[in-house]
N, C-alpha and C positions, 0 to 999 in steps of 0.2 A: 833512615839510613839506607844507602845503596848496598845491595848484596848480589850475589851471583844469580839468584833466582829472578831478579828484576833487571834484565838486560835489554828488553825490547817491549814495545807496546803490545798489550794483549788484544786490543781492539780499539775502535774509535770511541772516544769519550769526550764529554763536555762537562766540566765542573764549574759551578758558580758559587760565589760566597762573598765574604767580606774580610777586611783586615781589622780585627778588633782594636779599638782605641784610636783608629786613624780616620774613621768615617769614610772609608773607601770601599767600593765594590770591585770584584774581579771576576773574570772568566778565563779559564785556561782549557785548551782542547788539544786532543790528538785526533787527526782525521785523515790518516794515511790511506785507509781503505776507500773512503769517500773520494779522495782526490785521484787515486788510481783508477777507480771506476769511471770518473768523468774523463780523464785523459784517454783511457782506452776507448770509450764510446766515441770521442771526437777524433781519435787517431792523431792526436797532437804529438809533435816531436818534443825533444827535451826542453827547448827554450819556451815554446808555447805552453807545454805542460807545466813548467815551473811557474810561469806567470798566472796560469789558470789556477794552480794549486794555492798560490798566495791569495788570490781573490776569493776562492771558496772558503779558505780558512778564515778570512776576514768575515765572510758571511756567517760562518758557524759562530764565531765569537759574538757578533752583533745580534744574533737571535735572542740572546738573553735580555735585550732591551725592549723586546716586543711583547705586546699583550695578545691574548687569544684573538684570532681572526686577522691580526695584522700581518702585513708582508713588508719586507724591506728589499728594494731593488737597488743594487750598487752598480755604478758604471764608471769605468776608466776609459778615457779616450786619449790616445797618444798619436803623434804624427808619424811614428815609425811603422814598420810593416805589421806589427801586431794589431794595429788599428784599435778596435774597441774590445774591452774585456768586460763581461757582464756576469754578475752573481746575484742570485735571488734566494731569499730565505723566509721561513715563517718562524713562529715562536717555538716550534718543536725542533728547530735546527734541521729541517728538511730542506736541503740546499740543491740548487742546480745552477749551471752557468756555462759560458763558452767564450773563447776568444775569436775575433774575426779572422786573424791569421793563425793557421794551424801548423804550417811547415815553414819554420823561421831559421833553421840552422844554416841553410845555404844563402838565404836572403839577408840575414843579419849576422849570424855567427856569434853574437854575444847578447846578453840581456839588455845592456844600455843601448846598443844599436837597434834592438828590436823595438824598444820604446821610442827612441828617436828624438827625445827632448821633452820639454814641459808639456803637460796635457791638460785635460779638463775632467774634473771629477764630480760626480753627482750621486745623490742618494735620495730615494723617494720612499716614504713610509705611507702605506695605504691600507684600507680595508675594502671589501667588495664594493665597487661602484663609487668609491670616494678616495681622493688623495688627501692625506692628513698633513704631510709636510714634505717640502722639497728643498734640498740644499745643493748648491753648485759653487765650486770654487776652482781656481787654477791649481793644477798639479805641478808643484815646483821641485819636488825631490827626485822625480824619475825613479820612484820606488813604490810599489803597489801598496804596501801596508802603511808606509809613512805618509803617502799622499792621502790615504783614507783617514788617518788620524788627524791630519791637517784640516780636512773637510769637516769632520765632526767638531773640532775645536772652533772653527770659524763660523760655519753655516748653521750648525745645530747648537752652538754656544755650549758645548759639552766637552770640556778639556779631557783629552783621552790619551792615555799611554798605551801603545799597541806595537807589538813586534811579532813577526812570524819567522820561523826557521824550518826549512825543508831539507830532507835528505833524499835526493833522487839521483842514483847512479846514472851517468850519461851513456846508457846502453839500451838497446832495443830487445824486447819490448819495454816501454817505460813502466817502471814500478816504483811507486813512492814508498820508501821505507819508513819515513817519519814526516809528519806535518803538524808541528806544534805551534800554537798561537797563544798569546797572552795579552789580555786587555785589562786595564785598570782605569776606573772613572770615579770621580768624587760624588758622594752624596751631598745634598744641600747643606751648607755650613761647614764643609770639610776644610781642614787647614791646608792652604795651598802649599806650604812647605812640606807637608807629609806626602803630597802627590809628587812633588819634585824629587823627594828622596827616592820614591819608587821609580820615577822616570830615569834617574841616573843609573839605577841598577838594571832595569828592564831594557833600556835602549842602549846600554853599553855594548860596544862592538865585540868585546871579548865574550859577552853572554850570548850574542847571536852566533858567534863562531862556535861556541860550545854546543848550542842547539843543533848546529848543522854538521857536527863531527860524526854523530851516530844517533840512533834512536834512544830516547830517554823516557822512562816512566814518568807520568805527570807528578807523582809524589816526589820524585827526585828533583824535578824542575822547581816545585814549590819549596822544597827543602833548601835548595841552593839560594833562592831568593829570600827565604826566611832569615838567613844569616844577617841581612841588612834591614829587612822590613819588619821583623818582629813576629812573624807567624801569619798563616792564612787559615781561615775557618771555612770549610766547605759546607754549604747549605743545601746543595742539590746536585744531582748528576743525571744526565740523559745520554743516549747514544745518537750522535748526529749521523745523517745518512744522505746519500744522493737520491733525490726524489723529484720526479717531474709529473705535473698534473695533466699532461697530454694523454689522449686516448683516441682510438678509432672512432668512437661515437662522437667525440667533440669535433674531430676533423670532418666527419660526415655532416654534422650540423653546419659547419662553415661552407662546405661545398654546396649545400642546398640553398645558400644565400646568393649563389651566382645566378646571373640571368641565363635564360634558356640558350641564347646564341653562344654564350661563353662555354656552357656545358657541351653543346654540340661541337664547338671548336676543339675542346679537349678530346672528344671522342674521335673526331676525324683525324686530327694530327698525331695524337699519342695513343689512341686506343684505350684511353682511360686517364687516370691521374695519379701521380705520386707526390705525396706531401711529406716533407722532412721537417722535423721539429728542431729548431736551432738550439734549444736548451739541452736536449738529451741525445740528439742525432738519431732518434727513432724514425723509421720510414713507414708510411702507410700507403698501400697501393689499392686503388679502386679500379677494378677492371671495367670492360665495356658494359657488362651486364649491370654493374652498380650505377654507372653514369646514365645508362638508358632508363633505368628505373626512376632515377631522379627527374629525368626529363618527362617521363610519363606522368609522374605524380604532381607535376606543376605546369600550369599554363604560362606562368610569369617568371619561372625560375626560383620561386619561393615555395618551400614545403608547406 
């Protein structure tokens, strides 16, 4: 039951479970803090931030499908000024991502103009040094979460109900007040009609409008859907977070793979090297002393 003490999300949460008697599994998340951090790191405007927030929320939801050590990389490619949106997650819902276009308000002015038409959607599941599965399909909905659900249903042959609702006031600095995602998928042998019953409720335009009116506790979201689906049983909960695996040591290792003339060129032209991580916007600077040490330690450019 909704009450005055439950008016806003207390923090980022990812719940997973099943719908008893329907042979369906679900994931529902609130990841406003995660999305706010990503948007702030990339200095994205309202349109770019909203599209990135939807992509990251999809990543959080799909983390429940992964096994330990697996990663899932999601890519949306559209012809409009947003270009490519990328989100990457592991089984712990440690998510990172970025859009190619960061300042879209003046260039596009609206979400549909930023996307610019039908796109190309892909998803890659991998473990270290090995790709497990790749799916690619055309994006026909010009909608981040609907295009991803379309990909999962076609390329992964996993019928998926998925919706995302964000509350992001169009003011600077961009702050995500709510980022709720819901995903429902069938277990083997599930009744197709049971999934369609859930789809009608979750993908209903009125429901998404309700999600985007104001922040809602996840319990209220599930309670609203329970009126039609017959109840949701939670089996586990974790806290999703924005996390990137980059580090100064890793960048150092990459720089040591450059040939000696390339390192000398960095030293002569720039007095060092600055490397930016696309995923998290972290910058790593290596001064002249660092580059000179790399050159001294190698005759061939390899450490």
